[in-house]
PDB file of N, CA, C and O in Angstrom:
ATOM      1  N   MET A   1     147.148  22.182  92.377  1.00  0.00           N
ATOM      2  CA  MET A   1     145.843  21.753  91.917  1.00  0.00           C
ATOM      3  C   MET A   1     145.878  21.503  90.405  1.00  0.00           C
ATOM      4  O   MET A   1     145.254  20.568  89.904  1.00  0.00           O
ATOM      5  N   LEU A   2     146.599  22.336  89.709  1.00  0.00           N
ATOM      6  CA  LEU A   2     146.733  22.133  88.272  1.00  0.00           C
ATOM      7  C   LEU A   2     147.468  20.833  87.980  1.00  0.00           C
ATOM      8  O   LEU A   2     147.153  20.137  87.014  1.00  0.00           O
ATOM      9  N   ARG A   3     148.447  20.510  88.816  1.00  0.00           N
ATOM     10  CA  ARG A   3     149.196  19.263  88.639  1.00  0.00           C
ATOM     11  C   ARG A   3     148.265  18.058  88.775  1.00  0.00           C
ATOM     12  O   ARG A   3     148.384  17.091  88.022  1.00  0.00           O
ATOM     13  N   ALA A   4     147.341  18.115  89.732  1.00  0.00           N
ATOM     14  CA  ALA A   4     146.379  17.022  89.912  1.00  0.00           C
ATOM     15  C   ALA A   4     145.465  16.895  88.697  1.00  0.00           C
ATOM     16  O   ALA A   4     145.147  15.787  88.266  1.00  0.00           O
ATOM     17  N   ALA A   5     145.046  18.029  88.149  1.00  0.00           N
ATOM     18  CA  ALA A   5     144.197  17.997  86.961  1.00  0.00           C
ATOM     19  C   ALA A   5     144.939  17.390  85.773  1.00  0.00           C
ATOM     20  O   ALA A   5     144.365  16.628  84.994  1.00  0.00           O
ATOM     21  N   ILE A   6     146.203  17.729  85.645  1.00  0.00           N
ATOM     22  CA  ILE A   6     146.994  17.178  84.543  1.00  0.00           C
ATOM     23  C   ILE A   6     147.159  15.672  84.706  1.00  0.00           C
ATOM     24  O   ILE A   6     147.021  14.924  83.738  1.00  0.00           O
ATOM     25  N   TRP A   7     147.458  15.216  85.948  1.00  0.00           N
ATOM     26  CA  TRP A   7     147.613  13.777  86.187  1.00  0.00           C
ATOM     27  C   TRP A   7     146.320  13.024  85.894  1.00  0.00           C
ATOM     28  O   TRP A   7     146.348  11.951  85.291  1.00  0.00           O
ATOM     29  N   LEU A   8     145.190  13.581  86.319  1.00  0.00           N
ATOM     30  CA  LEU A   8     143.911  12.912  86.052  1.00  0.00           C
ATOM     31  C   LEU A   8     143.597  12.895  84.558  1.00  0.00           C
ATOM     32  O   LEU A   8     143.001  11.942  84.056  1.00  0.00           O
ATOM     33  N   PHE A   9     143.999  13.948  83.850  1.00  0.00           N
ATOM     34  CA  PHE A   9     143.805  13.971  82.408  1.00  0.00           C
ATOM     35  C   PHE A   9     144.642  12.890  81.734  1.00  0.00           C
ATOM     36  O   PHE A   9     144.169  12.221  80.815  1.00  0.00           O
ATOM     37  N   VAL A  10     145.885  12.717  82.187  1.00  0.00           N
ATOM     38  CA  VAL A  10     146.750  11.667  81.635  1.00  0.00           C
ATOM     39  C   VAL A  10     146.166  10.292  81.927  1.00  0.00           C
ATOM     40  O   VAL A  10     146.181   9.418  81.060  1.00  0.00           O
ATOM     41  N   ILE A  11     145.654  10.090  83.136  1.00  0.00           N
ATOM     42  CA  ILE A  11     145.022   8.810  83.480  1.00  0.00           C
ATOM     43  C   ILE A  11     143.811   8.562  82.594  1.00  0.00           C
ATOM     44  O   ILE A  11     143.581   7.437  82.149  1.00  0.00           O
ATOM     45  N   ALA A  12     143.033   9.618  82.335  1.00  0.00           N
ATOM     46  CA  ALA A  12     141.865   9.472  81.466  1.00  0.00           C
ATOM     47  C   ALA A  12     142.280   9.089  80.047  1.00  0.00           C
ATOM     48  O   ALA A  12     141.630   8.256  79.415  1.00  0.00           O
ATOM     49  N   LEU A  13     143.357   9.691  79.546  1.00  0.00           N
ATOM     50  CA  LEU A  13     143.833   9.353  78.201  1.00  0.00           C
ATOM     51  C   LEU A  13     144.315   7.909  78.125  1.00  0.00           C
ATOM     52  O   LEU A  13     144.007   7.198  77.169  1.00  0.00           O
ATOM     53  N   ILE A  14     145.069   7.479  79.129  1.00  0.00           N
ATOM     54  CA  ILE A  14     145.562   6.096  79.143  1.00  0.00           C
ATOM     55  C   ILE A  14     144.397   5.116  79.225  1.00  0.00           C
ATOM     56  O   ILE A  14     144.375   4.109  78.517  1.00  0.00           O
ATOM     57  N   ALA A  15     143.431   5.413  80.090  1.00  0.00           N
ATOM     58  CA  ALA A  15     142.267   4.536  80.219  1.00  0.00           C
ATOM     59  C   ALA A  15     141.473   4.503  78.916  1.00  0.00           C
ATOM     60  O   ALA A  15     140.949   3.458  78.532  1.00  0.00           O
ATOM     61  N   GLY A  16     141.384   5.638  78.242  1.00  0.00           N
ATOM     62  CA  GLY A  16     140.668   5.670  76.958  1.00  0.00           C
ATOM     63  C   GLY A  16     141.358   4.833  75.898  1.00  0.00           C
ATOM     64  O   GLY A  16     140.701   4.153  75.110  1.00  0.00           O
ATOM     65  N   VAL A  17     142.681   4.880  75.878  1.00  0.00           N
ATOM     66  CA  VAL A  17     143.436   4.071  74.917  1.00  0.00           C
ATOM     67  C   VAL A  17     143.250   2.589  75.208  1.00  0.00           C
ATOM     68  O   VAL A  17     143.144   1.779  74.287  1.00  0.00           O
ATOM     69  N   LEU A  18     143.210   2.239  76.481  1.00  0.00           N
ATOM     70  CA  LEU A  18     143.051   0.839  76.857  1.00  0.00           C
ATOM     71  C   LEU A  18     141.606   0.357  76.743  1.00  0.00           C
ATOM     72  O   LEU A  18     141.343  -0.843  76.818  1.00  0.00           O
ATOM     73  N   GLY A  19     140.678   1.281  76.563  1.00  0.00           N
ATOM     74  CA  GLY A  19     139.298   0.885  76.332  1.00  0.00           C
ATOM     75  C   GLY A  19     138.435   0.771  77.578  1.00  0.00           C
ATOM     76  O   GLY A  19     137.351   0.191  77.522  1.00  0.00           O
ATOM     77  N   PHE A  20     138.886   1.305  78.685  1.00  0.00           N
ATOM     78  CA  PHE A  20     138.086   1.268  79.902  1.00  0.00           C
ATOM     79  C   PHE A  20     137.195   2.508  79.917  1.00  0.00           C
ATOM     80  O   PHE A  20     137.583   3.549  80.448  1.00  0.00           O
ATOM     81  N   GLY A  21     136.012   2.397  79.339  1.00  0.00           N
ATOM     82  CA  GLY A  21     135.124   3.545  79.184  1.00  0.00           C
ATOM     83  C   GLY A  21     134.709   4.172  80.494  1.00  0.00           C
ATOM     84  O   GLY A  21     134.711   5.397  80.612  1.00  0.00           O
ATOM     85  N   GLY A  22     134.354   3.376  81.477  1.00  0.00           N
ATOM     86  CA  GLY A  22     133.903   3.925  82.751  1.00  0.00           C
ATOM     87  C   GLY A  22     135.001   4.657  83.489  1.00  0.00           C
ATOM     88  O   GLY A  22     134.775   5.733  84.044  1.00  0.00           O
ATOM     89  N   LEU A  23     136.192   4.076  83.499  1.00  0.00           N
ATOM     90  CA  LEU A  23     137.325   4.701  84.183  1.00  0.00           C
ATOM     91  C   LEU A  23     137.742   5.982  83.474  1.00  0.00           C
ATOM     92  O   LEU A  23     138.070   6.975  84.123  1.00  0.00           O
ATOM     93  N   ALA A  24     137.729   5.961  82.161  1.00  0.00           N
ATOM     94  CA  ALA A  24     138.117   7.150  81.408  1.00  0.00           C
ATOM     95  C   ALA A  24     137.131   8.287  81.645  1.00  0.00           C
ATOM     96  O   ALA A  24     137.539   9.437  81.811  1.00  0.00           O
ATOM     97  N   ALA A  25     135.848   7.978  81.661  1.00  0.00           N
ATOM     98  CA  ALA A  25     134.841   9.017  81.871  1.00  0.00           C
ATOM     99  C   ALA A  25     134.941   9.596  83.275  1.00  0.00           C
ATOM    100  O   ALA A  25     134.824  10.808  83.457  1.00  0.00           O
ATOM    101  N   ALA A  26     135.156   8.744  84.262  1.00  0.00           N
ATOM    102  CA  ALA A  26     135.260   9.220  85.640  1.00  0.00           C
ATOM    103  C   ALA A  26     136.501  10.086  85.818  1.00  0.00           C
ATOM    104  O   ALA A  26     136.428  11.143  86.445  1.00  0.00           O
ATOM    105  N   SER A  27     137.630   9.660  85.282  1.00  0.00           N
ATOM    106  CA  SER A  27     138.869  10.430  85.413  1.00  0.00           C
ATOM    107  C   SER A  27     138.765  11.762  84.675  1.00  0.00           C
ATOM    108  O   SER A  27     139.227  12.787  85.176  1.00  0.00           O
ATOM    109  N   ALA A  28     138.171  11.752  83.505  1.00  0.00           N
ATOM    110  CA  ALA A  28     138.014  12.991  82.750  1.00  0.00           C
ATOM    111  C   ALA A  28     137.075  13.945  83.470  1.00  0.00           C
ATOM    112  O   ALA A  28     137.302  15.155  83.478  1.00  0.00           O
ATOM    113  N   GLY A  29     136.033  13.414  84.067  1.00  0.00           N
ATOM    114  CA  GLY A  29     135.100  14.258  84.814  1.00  0.00           C
ATOM    115  C   GLY A  29     135.768  14.917  86.000  1.00  0.00           C
ATOM    116  O   GLY A  29     135.567  16.106  86.245  1.00  0.00           O
ATOM    117  N   ILE A  30     136.564  14.156  86.744  1.00  0.00           N
ATOM    118  CA  ILE A  30     137.281  14.712  87.894  1.00  0.00           C
ATOM    119  C   ILE A  30     138.297  15.749  87.426  1.00  0.00           C
ATOM    120  O   ILE A  30     138.438  16.802  88.049  1.00  0.00           O
ATOM    121  N   ALA A  31     139.005  15.463  86.334  1.00  0.00           N
ATOM    122  CA  ALA A  31     139.998  16.408  85.815  1.00  0.00           C
ATOM    123  C   ALA A  31     139.337  17.709  85.381  1.00  0.00           C
ATOM    124  O   ALA A  31     139.893  18.785  85.599  1.00  0.00           O
ATOM    125  N   LYS A  32     138.160  17.627  84.770  1.00  0.00           N
ATOM    126  CA  LYS A  32     137.456  18.833  84.345  1.00  0.00           C
ATOM    127  C   LYS A  32     137.031  19.667  85.543  1.00  0.00           C
ATOM    128  O   LYS A  32     137.148  20.892  85.521  1.00  0.00           O
ATOM    129  N   ILE A  33     136.539  19.010  86.591  1.00  0.00           N
ATOM    130  CA  ILE A  33     136.115  19.736  87.791  1.00  0.00           C
ATOM    131  C   ILE A  33     137.300  20.444  88.425  1.00  0.00           C
ATOM    132  O   ILE A  33     137.198  21.619  88.778  1.00  0.00           O
ATOM    133  N   ILE A  34     138.424  19.748  88.576  1.00  0.00           N
ATOM    134  CA  ILE A  34     139.608  20.354  89.183  1.00  0.00           C
ATOM    135  C   ILE A  34     140.137  21.492  88.317  1.00  0.00           C
ATOM    136  O   ILE A  34     140.585  22.511  88.844  1.00  0.00           O
ATOM    137  N   PHE A  35     140.092  21.334  86.995  1.00  0.00           N
ATOM    138  CA  PHE A  35     140.554  22.392  86.105  1.00  0.00           C
ATOM    139  C   PHE A  35     139.698  23.641  86.258  1.00  0.00           C
ATOM    140  O   PHE A  35     140.231  24.749  86.320  1.00  0.00           O
ATOM    141  N   TYR A  36     138.379  23.478  86.321  1.00  0.00           N
ATOM    142  CA  TYR A  36     137.503  24.639  86.459  1.00  0.00           C
ATOM    143  C   TYR A  36     137.687  25.312  87.817  1.00  0.00           C
ATOM    144  O   TYR A  36     137.633  26.539  87.905  1.00  0.00           O
ATOM    145  N   ILE A  37     137.902  24.540  88.866  1.00  0.00           N
ATOM    146  CA  ILE A  37     138.180  25.127  90.180  1.00  0.00           C
ATOM    147  C   ILE A  37     139.464  25.952  90.113  1.00  0.00           C
ATOM    148  O   ILE A  37     139.513  27.072  90.620  1.00  0.00           O
ATOM    149  N   PHE A  38     140.514  25.390  89.480  1.00  0.00           N
ATOM    150  CA  PHE A  38     141.770  26.107  89.329  1.00  0.00           C
ATOM    151  C   PHE A  38     141.568  27.393  88.530  1.00  0.00           C
ATOM    152  O   PHE A  38     142.107  28.440  88.890  1.00  0.00           O
ATOM    153  N   LEU A  39     140.802  27.319  87.459  1.00  0.00           N
ATOM    154  CA  LEU A  39     140.565  28.487  86.615  1.00  0.00           C
ATOM    155  C   LEU A  39     139.851  29.586  87.397  1.00  0.00           C
ATOM    156  O   LEU A  39     140.221  30.756  87.299  1.00  0.00           O
ATOM    157  N   ILE A  40     138.834  29.219  88.170  1.00  0.00           N
ATOM    158  CA  ILE A  40     138.096  30.198  88.971  1.00  0.00           C
ATOM    159  C   ILE A  40     139.017  30.827  90.018  1.00  0.00           C
ATOM    160  O   ILE A  40     138.996  32.043  90.210  1.00  0.00           O
ATOM    161  N   LEU A  41     139.824  30.008  90.695  1.00  0.00           N
ATOM    162  CA  LEU A  41     140.745  30.542  91.697  1.00  0.00           C
ATOM    163  C   LEU A  41     141.794  31.454  91.063  1.00  0.00           C
ATOM    164  O   LEU A  41     142.183  32.454  91.666  1.00  0.00           O
ATOM    165  N   ALA A  42     142.254  31.126  89.864  1.00  0.00           N
ATOM    166  CA  ALA A  42     143.230  31.972  89.178  1.00  0.00           C
ATOM    167  C   ALA A  42     142.618  33.326  88.829  1.00  0.00           C
ATOM    168  O   ALA A  42     143.265  34.359  88.998  1.00  0.00           O
ATOM    169  N   VAL A  43     141.380  33.330  88.345  1.00  0.00           N
ATOM    170  CA  VAL A  43     140.715  34.595  88.009  1.00  0.00           C
ATOM    171  C   VAL A  43     140.490  35.432  89.263  1.00  0.00           C
ATOM    172  O   VAL A  43     140.704  36.644  89.243  1.00  0.00           O
ATOM    173  N   ILE A  44     140.062  34.800  90.352  1.00  0.00           N
ATOM    174  CA  ILE A  44     139.866  35.514  91.614  1.00  0.00           C
ATOM    175  C   ILE A  44     141.187  36.099  92.104  1.00  0.00           C
ATOM    176  O   ILE A  44     141.226  37.237  92.573  1.00  0.00           O
ATOM    177  N   SER A  45     142.262  35.332  91.998  1.00  0.00           N
ATOM    178  CA  SER A  45     143.571  35.814  92.424  1.00  0.00           C
ATOM    179  C   SER A  45     144.010  37.016  91.599  1.00  0.00           C
ATOM    180  O   SER A  45     144.521  37.991  92.151  1.00  0.00           O
ATOM    181  N   ILE A  46     143.821  36.959  90.305  1.00  0.00           N
ATOM    182  CA  ILE A  46     144.193  38.082  89.440  1.00  0.00           C
ATOM    183  C   ILE A  46     143.358  39.310  89.775  1.00  0.00           C
ATOM    184  O   ILE A  46     143.887  40.421  89.809  1.00  0.00           O
ATOM    185  N   LEU A  47     142.061  39.131  90.024  1.00  0.00           N
ATOM    186  CA  LEU A  47     141.206  40.263  90.383  1.00  0.00           C
ATOM    187  C   LEU A  47     141.645  40.893  91.699  1.00  0.00           C
ATOM    188  O   LEU A  47     141.666  42.118  91.816  1.00  0.00           O
ATOM    189  N   PHE A  48     141.998  40.073  92.695  1.00  0.00           N
ATOM    190  CA  PHE A  48     142.463  40.615  93.972  1.00  0.00           C
ATOM    191  C   PHE A  48     143.767  41.390  93.795  1.00  0.00           C
ATOM    192  O   PHE A  48     143.966  42.421  94.438  1.00  0.00           O
ATOM    193  N   HIS A  49     144.639  40.911  92.946  1.00  0.00           N
ATOM    194  CA  HIS A  49     145.892  41.620  92.706  1.00  0.00           C
ATOM    195  C   HIS A  49     145.640  42.940  91.985  1.00  0.00           C
ATOM    196  O   HIS A  49     146.304  43.937  92.270  1.00  0.00           O
ATOM    197  N   LEU A  50     144.693  42.956  91.062  1.00  0.00           N
ATOM    198  CA  LEU A  50     144.387  44.193  90.347  1.00  0.00           C
ATOM    199  C   LEU A  50     143.731  45.210  91.272  1.00  0.00           C
ATOM    200  O   LEU A  50     144.034  46.401  91.196  1.00  0.00           O
ATOM    201  N   VAL A  51     142.845  44.757  92.136  1.00  0.00           N
ATOM    202  CA  VAL A  51     142.172  45.655  93.070  1.00  0.00           C
ATOM    203  C   VAL A  51     143.158  46.153  94.124  1.00  0.00           C
ATOM    204  O   VAL A  51     143.078  47.298  94.568  1.00  0.00           O
ATOM    205  N   GLY A  52     144.086  45.284  94.518  1.00  0.00           N
ATOM    206  CA  GLY A  52     145.061  45.653  95.537  1.00  0.00           C
ATOM    207  C   GLY A  52     146.129  46.608  95.036  1.00  0.00           C
ATOM    208  O   GLY A  52     146.899  47.136  95.838  1.00  0.00           O
ATOM    209  N   GLY A  53     146.197  46.845  93.741  1.00  0.00           N
ATOM    210  CA  GLY A  53     147.157  47.788  93.189  1.00  0.00           C
ATOM    211  C   GLY A  53     148.452  47.157  92.762  1.00  0.00           C
ATOM    212  O   GLY A  53     149.311  47.836  92.198  1.00  0.00           O
ATOM    213  N   ARG A  54     148.621  45.877  93.012  1.00  0.00           N
ATOM    214  CA  ARG A  54     149.849  45.195  92.599  1.00  0.00           C
ATOM    215  C   ARG A  54     149.578  44.434  91.304  1.00  0.00           C
ATOM    216  O   ARG A  54     148.480  43.918  91.097  1.00  0.00           O
ATOM    217  N   SER A  55     150.570  44.371  90.449  1.00  0.00           N
ATOM    218  CA  SER A  55     150.397  43.620  89.212  1.00  0.00           C
ATOM    219  C   SER A  55     150.646  42.139  89.492  1.00  0.00           C
ATOM    220  O   SER A  55     151.535  41.804  90.275  1.00  0.00           O
ATOM    221  N   PRO A  56     149.875  41.248  88.866  1.00  0.00           N
ATOM    222  CA  PRO A  56     150.065  39.805  89.091  1.00  0.00           C
ATOM    223  C   PRO A  56     151.382  39.331  88.496  1.00  0.00           C
ATOM    224  O   PRO A  56     151.796  39.783  87.428  1.00  0.00           O
ATOM    225  N   ARG A  57     152.030  38.420  89.197  1.00  0.00           N
ATOM    226  CA  ARG A  57     153.272  37.831  88.682  1.00  0.00           C
ATOM    227  C   ARG A  57     152.928  36.637  87.855  1.00  0.00           C
ATOM    228  O   ARG A  57     152.377  35.658  88.358  1.00  0.00           O
ATOM    229  N   ILE A  58     153.248  36.707  86.590  1.00  0.00           N
ATOM    230  CA  ILE A  58     152.931  35.603  85.683  1.00  0.00           C
ATOM    231  C   ILE A  58     154.213  34.949  85.235  1.00  0.00           C
ATOM    232  O   ILE A  58     154.180  33.992  84.462  1.00  0.00           O
TER     233      ILE A  58
END
């Protein structure tokens, strides 16, 4: 999921350089949503590992 967010961020940067405002905004919006989903899932995963007694592997 993080890989998808990174790819969408790169697409947004390329579109911004080329001047496609609508495409850049849409790609950046999707990348932000995927990043926040990943962040929430990562925090939930770390909390489950802490509650379960095992240390998270980083």
